[in-house]
N, C-alpha and C positions, 0 to 999 in steps of 0.2 A: 657396609663391608668393613670396617675399620671395629665396629663393635663385634661384629661376629669373628674377627682375627682374635681381639681380645679374650673374648669369652673362650674361645679355643685354647688360647695360650694359658689361660687362669686353669681351663681343665686340666691340661696337659700338665702344669705345673703341681697341681692337687694330686694327679697320678702318681706322678713321680715321687711326690713327697710320700704317698701312703706306700708306695712300692718299696721306696728305700727304708722305710721304718719296718715294713714286714721284713725285707731282708736283713736288717740289723738284729731284729727278734732271733729269725733263725741261725745268724751266725751264733748270736749269743747261748741258742742253746743248742748249737753242736757245739759249742767250746765246753759248756758245762757237760757235758756225756763226755766228751775227751778227757777234761781234768778228773771227772770218776774213774775213768776207765785207767789213766795214768797211775793216779793214786793207788788203785787196788792190784792190778795186773800188768802193767806195760811190757809188753814184748811177748806177753801171753794173751789166752784166750779164757774167758769167764764161764762158769760151769757156774749158773747163776747163785746158788744156794752158798755152795762152799766155797767159790770163787778160786777154783784151782784152774790148774792147765788143762788144755785142750790140744795135746801134742807140742805146745812148746813153739808152734811156727807163726803166732803172731799175725792171724788172720784179720782180727780187729785192728791192728795196728796198720797194715797194708792196704785194706779197703779203703783208709781214711785218709792215705797219703795225699791223693791227686783233690781231694775236697780241703784239706789244711792248706794245699796251696791256691786253690781257688778261692777261699776265704781270705787270702792273707794272713792266717794265724802262723808267722814266722819263727815265733818260738815253740811254739807247739810241735811245727813241722820239724823243726832242728832237733826237739826232744825225740821224735819218731825216729828221725831218720840216724841218732845215735844209737838207738836201741836196734833197729834195724841192721846196724853192722854188727851187732851182734849174734842175730839169729843166725843159726848153722844148720843147713839143709841136709848135712851128713851125718842124718843118724838113723840108727836103727828102728826105723818106725816106718809100720806099715798104712800107707795114706790112701785115703780116693783119689783114683786119678783124677774124676771129673771134678770134684769139689776144690781140691788142690789148684787143679789148672784155672778156673774160673775164678775163683777168690784169690789166691795167692799169685800165680803167674799173671793172671789179667790183672790184678792190682798192681803188681810191678812195671808190667808194660803201661798201663795208663797212667801210672805216676812218671815214667819216664818221658812219654808223650807231651803230658801236661808240663813238664819241664822244660821242654824245647818250646811249646807254644806258648810258655812267658818268657823265653828267652833267657832261661835259666837252665841250660841242661845240666845234668847230673847224671854221670854215667854209673853211680852207685844203685841204680835203679835197675838199671839195664843189665849192669854185670851180675847182680842179684838173678834178676830173671833168667838170663843164661844157666847160671849154675844150677836152678831149680829146674829147668826146662830139661836140662842133660840129666837130671835126676829123674824126669817122669818119664822121657821116651822108652825105657825099656817096655814101658806097658804094651808098647807096638810089637813087640818081641813075640809073636804069637804067629803059626803055621801060616796063615793069610796077611798079617797084619792088622787083624783085628782086635784093637786095645781090650786088656783085661779090667776089671772093676778096681783092682787093689793091686798096689804096688809099693815093694820097699826101697825107702830112699836110700838106703847104705847100700845092698846087695842087688838090687833090682828084682827079687821074687816076687812072682805074679799069682793072683789068684781071683776068684770071681766069687760072688756072694753065694753062700749055700743056698739061700732062698730063690735064686734063680735056677738053682739045676747046674751048675757050674754054665751060664750062659752070659754075654755081656748083655746089656742095656743100651737100645738106642738112642735116647738123651745124652749117655755117657759117652758114646763112642763118636755122637755127631755134634758135639759141643767144647771142641776144643780148637775147631778149625781157624776160627777169628784169632785166638792167641797164638797158635804156632805160625798161621800165614801173615802176620803181623811179626813177629818176632824175626821170621826169615827174611823180611823185608829190612827190618833194623840192621841185621848183622851181616844180611847176605849169605848167610846159611841157608843153601836149599835144604837141607836135610830136615827141617823144621816143617818146610810146606810138601815135601814129599810125603814124609810119614803120615801125616794129616791127611794129604788130600785123597791118597790112597783110599781111605776108610770111604767117602763120599763114591771114589769110581767102584767098589765093593758094592755099594748100597745102591747104587744106580743100577749095576747089572744083574741084582738078587730078583729072584722070581716073588712077583708081588700080587695076592690076590686082591682084587677090587682096586689095584694101583696103589694101595695102601702101605705104609711100613709098618710092621709088627713091633712089639715094645721089647720083644725078647731075640737075640742071635746068637747061633750057634759058633761059638768061637772058632774054631780050629777049622768048619766047613765052609765060614762064612756065608750061611744060609740062615732066613729068618726060622724060627723055631717051628715044627711042623704042627706040633700041639700047643694047647695051653696058651694060643694066641691070641691076643688083645690088640684092637686097633682103636686110637683116641688122640685127643692130643693134650690128654691129663699127663699126670705123673708116668715117669720114665719114657714119654716121648714128647714132652711140651719144648725143651729149649731147641731140641734138633730141627724143629721147622723154622723157629727165630734164625739159627745159625745160616740157615741157606740162603735166606736172603740177604742177611748181614755180611756173608762172605762175598758176596756180588759186590755190596757196598764197599767195604773195606780196603779191597781191593782196587779202590777207585774203578769199578764196573769190569775189571778184567776178565774176572772169575764166572765167564758164563754160565757153565755148567750149575753154580750154584742158584743162579734165578730160574735156569730150567727145571730143576727137581724142586724148586719152590712153587711156579705155576701150576705144574702137574701136582704136586700135592693140594694145592688150593681147590683147583677143580675138582680132584677126587675126594676130598674130605667133603666139600659142600655137594656132591652129589651121593654120599652114602652115609654122612654124617650127622649134616645138617637138618634142623628139624622145626617147623613152625607149632608153636604151641599156644592154644587159645586157652585163656583163664578166665573160666565161667565165674570163678566166686570172685574177680575183681574185673567187672563191666566187660567181659571178655576181650581182656587186653592182649594183643599179641605179642609174642616173645620170639626169638631165634635162639637155638640152644646148639651145640655139637654133643651129640650123644656118643655112644662108644659101640662097638662091634665085639661081642665076645664068642670066639668060636662059631663066627657065622650070623649070630642073632644080636638084633638091633637091643641095645640097653639104653633107655631114656637118662642118664645120669650125667651131668656137667661138671668137673670139679672147678672150684672157686679160682683154684690157680690158671686154669682154663682162660681166664678173662684177660691173659697178655693177648688173646689173636686181633681185639680190636686197634690193639696200639700196632699190631704188626702190619696188618692189612693198612693201616694209614701211612706208615713209614713207607709200604712200596709204592703208596700214590704219592707220596713226597718226592721219592725218587725217581717215579716216573715223568714228571714234570720238570727235574734238573736235568735230566737226558733229553729230553723233549726240547728245553732251552738250548742244549748244546749243541744239539744235530741241526736245529735252525740256525747257530752260526758258523756252520759248517766246521765246526770243533771235533764233532762227532760224527761216525755212521751206525747207525742202530743196527742191534743184531737182530734176527727173528723173534727173538723172546721178550726184547725190549719194545718190541713193536706192539708184540702180544701184551705186555704188563701194561703199555699204553692203553690199548683197546678195552682192557679189563678195568682199569682203575676207578672208574666212576662207579662199576657195579661194586668192588672190592669197596670202597668209601662208605657208598650206602648200606654193606654189611655191617661195615664196622662200626657205624653209627646205632643200627639198630642192635648189634650184641652187646655193646657196651651199656645201651639203654636197659637191654634184658638183663646183665650184672647185677649193674645198680639197682633194679629195682626187684633184683632176688633177695640181695643185700639189705635193703630196705623193709621188703615183707618179712625178713627174717628176725630182725628186730622189735617187729610188730606183733610176731604170733607169741 
């Protein structure tokens, strides 16, 4: 037994040493990338060849803040912080509501929460988040409260993209709830929560053929576009499905509507879009993919970015186990949908494994072609 214990200790020490070395290499690689960015475009964003600004809002800098903290790169963090102070969101610039929310607003909120987690609260990040959020909120100033795609940070002017024929996009209207729900909690300002939640309320009420959410929404009527409609988990839809589950999680399991919409979505996606593919050219290997519905007809195509789904299903599995443990300690009473998630989780996890193997195989085969 002593020999076994010694062997286990030696193995653990060896593993810890390898992991420590890997962590150091990752940290050095990140620091190298940061120093290159800082030398060329600190506080700006880079268009690779000319190296010029992309709006001047510092997406790269803001995205990096929490990682700088996590890695203990304190000098680089202070450099980033000084430049963040100079970034002005009161500019006559039309920005993507979606991109600016998930990258800039999410990055600032993440930085503030990381500073709290490290017991070094820094209100600069929170104040900047509030400043930006207040300039993004006019995106919701439409007839029904469905946000438009583009908002001017100085005057609040709104527009949708021409290629959508003045319609809003599902992934864009349904991928701001984590940020705004969290900001409402941090500031005790419910306006962020209500503006964002109203979109989910409207989406839940909309008529949905096949029980699926279409990619395009008529902004002024809050209805899915009746023609040119596509149903998929790919571009223009993808992150909407992620946020349904994650809003339930970030609200400490309080926002049950998000979980309900998530579970219904997974059931209907599996019913209408999931397909088994047997590849006769590769020893009859079996794969699972989510296809698309184009104007009522199935299309056998799955985008690479749709490979987020295995992780999402696994995340649902993980949190169902946490909720079950909470309930066993009498710390929580499970809702109908939480019980439903627990009942479905093994199926979801098995699906996640097969989908992930399918995604990896396609990438591997692509390099072999």
